[in-house]
Backbone bond lengths (Angstrom), bond angles and torsions (degrees), N, CA, C in turn:
res aa  C-N    CA-C-N  psi(-1)  N-CA   C-N-CA  omega(-1)  CA-C   N-CA-C  phi
1 X - - - 1.467 - - 1.534 112.52 -
2 X 1.297 115.84 12.80 1.462 121.29 179.25 1.523 115.48 55.91
3 X 1.331 114.64 31.31 1.453 120.26 177.20 1.564 107.31 -73.00
4 X 1.324 116.18 128.06 1.457 117.31 -175.73 1.544 112.39 -104.05
5 X 1.290 116.99 -3.02 1.488 118.92 176.81 1.506 107.50 -146.54
6 X 1.310 115.20 165.49 1.424 125.39 -174.55 1.506 108.15 -139.89
7 X 1.337 116.99 120.27 1.442 120.28 -179.62 1.550 110.81 -95.24
8 X 1.287 115.70 133.62 1.488 122.91 173.67 1.523 109.65 -116.89
9 X 1.275 116.11 116.97 1.471 122.93 -174.79 1.501 112.48 -128.63
10 X 1.330 115.94 71.20 1.487 118.07 -176.87 1.532 111.48 -66.52
11 X 1.344 114.86 139.98 1.446 120.78 179.08 1.535 113.00 -100.85
12 X 1.279 117.19 36.53 1.427 121.79 173.41 1.542 108.82 -134.68
13 X 1.312 118.25 129.93 1.444 121.76 176.27 1.512 111.13 -56.83
14 X 1.274 118.89 -29.70 1.455 122.59 -178.99 1.522 112.32 -71.47
15 X 1.329 116.19 -16.77 1.443 120.19 175.51 1.575 112.87 -100.01
16 X 1.265 116.16 21.85 1.460 121.36 -174.15 1.579 113.55 -60.94
17 X 1.326 115.32 -25.41 1.477 120.80 176.50 1.540 116.66 -101.48
18 X 1.382 112.61 3.38 1.459 116.66 -177.05 1.530 113.85 -66.99
19 X 1.310 117.95 -34.84 1.410 121.43 176.70 1.523 112.68 -63.88
20 X 1.332 116.37 -40.22 1.486 119.65 177.64 1.519 109.93 -65.97
21 X 1.362 116.40 -34.98 1.495 119.27 178.89 1.539 107.32 -66.41
22 X 1.354 117.57 -43.22 1.475 119.15 -176.27 1.545 110.58 -72.00
23 X 1.313 118.53 -28.11 1.473 121.12 171.26 1.523 110.10 -58.25
24 X 1.329 114.22 -52.45 1.458 117.96 178.36 1.508 114.19 -60.44
25 X 1.336 116.11 -44.97 1.451 118.38 179.40 1.505 112.86 -65.60
26 X 1.318 119.71 -49.84 1.457 122.73 -170.83 1.577 112.39 -79.47
27 X 1.280 116.37 -50.70 1.457 118.63 -176.48 1.503 114.07 -70.87
28 X 1.330 118.42 -38.22 1.462 120.95 176.81 1.494 111.87 -73.10
29 X 1.319 117.96 -40.66 1.450 121.29 -179.20 1.504 115.79 -70.45
30 X 1.390 113.68 -42.43 1.494 116.18 -172.68 1.558 110.47 -110.73
31 X 1.215 119.75 8.63 1.480 122.86 177.41 1.531 107.55 -86.87
32 X 1.323 116.91 67.34 1.435 123.86 -175.10 1.529 110.18 -120.57
33 X 1.333 117.53 149.51 1.444 121.43 176.83 1.507 113.73 -120.30
34 X 1.320 114.91 8.42 1.509 121.79 -178.63 1.542 106.42 -127.15
35 X 1.288 117.37 136.49 1.443 126.73 173.62 1.470 110.96 -76.89
36 X 1.303 119.56 165.17 1.455 126.29 -179.19 1.502 110.94 -56.09
37 X 1.374 117.85 -31.20 1.491 121.14 -178.40 1.517 111.06 -89.88
38 X 1.296 119.11 6.06 1.494 121.24 176.70 1.530 113.19 92.28
39 X 1.300 117.47 -9.51 1.474 121.96 178.51 1.546 111.11 -74.41
40 X 1.324 115.88 148.43 1.525 115.82 -179.13 1.548 109.35 -67.65
41 X 1.276 116.82 150.15 1.441 124.11 174.25 1.497 110.08 -79.34
42 X 1.338 118.19 129.63 1.434 125.09 178.25 1.479 115.16 -98.91
43 X 1.360 118.77 13.58 1.429 121.58 -178.67 1.510 108.46 -142.08
44 X 1.321 116.31 164.00 1.431 122.62 -177.40 1.509 108.01 -70.75
45 X 1.333 116.74 132.40 1.464 123.79 171.39 1.575 108.43 -113.40
46 X 1.288 114.83 171.94 1.474 124.54 177.53 1.515 117.85 23.20
47 X 1.371 115.44 110.50 1.472 119.62 173.95 1.537 113.30 -69.61
48 X 1.309 116.75 162.15 1.454 122.44 169.02 1.531 107.24 -73.92
49 X 1.336 119.46 124.40 1.452 121.14 179.12 1.499 106.83 -104.39
50 X 1.335 114.91 132.41 1.479 118.85 -175.96 1.507 109.91 -148.74
51 X 1.337 117.78 167.60 1.426 123.11 174.56 1.552 112.23 138.88
52 X 1.293 114.31 177.60 1.440 120.30 178.74 1.570 105.09 -143.70
53 X 1.329 115.55 171.28 1.480 116.42 176.42 1.526 107.25 -55.42
54 X 1.313 115.53 135.29 1.501 120.29 -177.94 1.499 113.92 -60.18
55 X 1.363 115.33 -24.17 1.471 118.87 -179.35 1.617 110.18 -67.22
56 X 1.335 116.34 -27.42 1.449 121.05 -177.59 1.513 112.02 -115.23
57 X 1.321 116.04 8.15 1.456 121.30 -174.78 1.481 117.79 -55.38
58 X 1.301 115.48 145.20 1.447 122.61 -177.91 1.538 109.28 -75.94
59 X 1.326 116.09 129.10 1.488 121.65 -178.37 1.501 110.72 -59.90
60 X 1.273 117.41 -32.58 1.512 121.05 -176.12 1.540 111.05 -57.90
61 X 1.356 118.08 -46.99 1.401 118.14 -178.06 1.519 114.01 -77.58
62 X 1.331 119.01 -23.58 1.445 120.62 170.66 1.505 111.34 -64.65
63 X 1.311 116.05 -37.25 1.503 124.07 176.30 1.531 107.97 -62.99
64 X 1.323 118.05 -46.06 1.486 120.57 179.64 1.550 110.33 -62.55
65 X 1.333 117.56 -43.82 1.473 120.03 -177.91 1.529 111.49 -64.67
66 X 1.348 116.11 -41.16 1.448 118.18 -173.62 1.547 113.37 -85.75
67 X 1.325 117.31 -30.88 1.451 117.46 -172.83 1.556 113.53 -124.75
68 X 1.281 116.58 -6.83 1.478 119.40 -176.43 1.511 114.10 -81.28
69 X 1.252 118.63 -177.61 1.470 124.39 -175.69 1.522 113.39 -101.24
70 X 1.297 118.17 -3.34 1.465 123.59 178.85 1.531 109.88 -87.38
71 X 1.308 116.85 136.92 1.457 121.15 173.17 1.541 108.68 -85.66
72 X 1.312 114.95 114.73 1.444 121.70 -179.11 1.550 107.49 -121.74
73 X 1.289 123.70 104.59 1.428 124.54 -177.58 1.515 112.08 -61.61
74 X 1.330 120.61 131.34 1.463 124.48 178.68 1.518 114.56 -136.91
75 X 1.493 122.47 59.34 1.426 132.05 -178.38 1.524 108.53 -45.97
76 X 1.321 119.96 138.87 1.459 121.66 178.19 1.511 109.36 -108.17
77 X 1.316 112.64 124.44 1.482 120.46 179.82 1.524 106.20 -119.40
78 X 1.294 117.60 123.64 1.436 121.68 -179.61 1.533 113.34 -114.00
79 X 1.313 116.72 139.36 1.453 120.73 173.53 1.555 107.41 -140.06
80 X 1.282 115.05 149.01 1.511 118.48 -177.19 1.551 110.64 -69.11
81 X 1.370 115.58 -30.88 1.427 118.53 172.85 1.547 109.26 -157.10
82 X 1.307 114.34 158.73 1.473 119.99 177.20 1.488 110.45 -86.68
83 X 1.304 116.77 108.41 1.495 122.18 178.99 1.550 107.13 -117.18
84 X 1.307 115.52 167.57 1.478 115.56 175.87 1.560 111.45 -57.63
85 X 1.326 116.11 -36.37 1.480 116.87 178.98 1.519 111.06 -65.69
86 X 1.302 118.66 -41.15 1.463 119.01 -179.74 1.507 109.75 -67.74
87 X 1.324 117.62 -38.74 1.486 120.67 177.60 1.559 109.62 -62.10
88 X 1.295 114.24 -43.20 1.526 118.48 177.81 1.552 111.87 -61.89
89 X 1.299 113.56 -39.51 1.481 118.13 176.81 1.540 112.36 -63.79
90 X 1.316 118.42 -42.13 1.422 123.47 177.81 1.530 109.61 -60.27
91 X 1.323 114.57 -49.61 1.446 120.42 -179.61 1.547 111.39 -59.93
92 X 1.298 116.47 -45.58 1.472 122.57 178.07 1.544 110.39 -60.87
93 X 1.287 118.51 -42.68 1.439 123.04 179.55 1.563 111.42 -58.74
94 X 1.323 113.72 -51.12 1.523 119.17 -179.33 1.520 110.89 -68.55
95 X 1.307 119.96 -40.10 1.452 122.44 175.55 1.503 110.48 -58.16
96 X 1.337 116.93 -47.15 1.458 120.67 177.91 1.463 114.60 -62.50
97 X 1.343 117.00 -39.21 1.445 123.01 178.23 1.475 111.91 -59.87
98 X 1.360 115.06 -46.22 1.532 118.79 175.90 1.495 111.75 -62.65
99 X 1.302 117.16 -44.11 1.536 118.14 176.87 1.517 112.70 -58.32
100 X 1.304 115.59 -44.72 1.480 119.48 -177.48 1.526 112.09 -66.50
101 X 1.371 116.14 -41.27 1.425 119.16 178.63 1.506 110.09 -64.02
102 X 1.356 118.50 -40.18 1.441 121.38 178.03 1.524 112.94 -63.00
103 X 1.357 115.63 -34.99 1.478 117.41 176.61 1.519 111.87 -70.66
104 X 1.381 116.76 -39.06 1.455 120.34 177.78 1.520 111.21 -63.59
105 X 1.362 115.14 -41.46 1.442 120.31 -174.04 1.637 109.97 -85.67
106 X 1.295 116.34 -0.56 1.452 121.74 -179.61 1.533 113.08 60.19
107 X 1.300 117.29 38.60 1.476 121.86 175.92 1.477 108.92 -117.26
108 X 1.284 117.06 160.30 1.476 124.97 179.90 1.503 104.26 -95.94
109 X 1.317 118.14 89.95 1.450 126.62 -177.30 1.523 113.70 -53.98
110 X 1.343 115.51 -33.99 1.507 117.55 -174.34 1.493 110.48 -109.79
111 X 1.368 118.47 28.01 1.457 123.51 171.36 1.529 106.70 -84.29
112 X 1.319 117.72 92.41 1.408 119.17 -175.37 1.502 116.06 -76.13
113 X 1.301 117.53 -5.54 1.489 122.71 -178.01 1.534 106.09 -84.67
114 X 1.321 119.67 -16.69 1.465 121.72 176.66 1.511 112.16 70.81
115 X 1.291 115.83 69.22 1.475 121.70 176.72 1.569 110.05 -49.53
116 X 1.269 118.12 133.67 1.449 123.33 175.05 1.573 109.85 -117.41
117 X 1.230 115.32 166.65 1.485 118.38 177.89 1.524 112.06 -59.72
118 X 1.328 116.17 -35.74 1.425 119.31 -178.52 1.528 111.07 -68.09
119 X 1.353 118.43 -53.28 1.453 119.65 -176.92 1.567 112.27 -77.17
120 X 1.307 114.83 -18.14 1.525 114.27 172.35 1.487 112.07 -71.15
121 X 1.296 119.81 -31.45 1.462 121.43 179.55 1.499 111.62 -74.71
122 X 1.337 117.03 -18.27 1.472 121.02 -178.10 1.530 109.34 -81.67
123 X 1.341 115.91 -19.06 1.554 118.68 -176.44 1.475 111.22 -80.53
């Protein structure tokens, strides 16, 4: 759907750092411009991840999400309470999402050295 950003708006104070974790996970892992074989990527990878806890969220971006012209994905996940198991499930869900996106985009999501066209051609 050509969405270029992803809002994360957790409604639990205990998840106040979750958006920052997902920024690190998603943008660092899938913000790549080189495929596994060293060829340049011809498609958009890794969206910009942003947001704050929904309890303190800025009205301006809620207005943009609800009435603006940009497509900003906002999946709803409900749990009766936040337990270590639920937190682990959330982390596993997003880690798996990043892995699958990397496989679809033919990029090495967890290549932390940041393969570039120059050093890919040297290998």
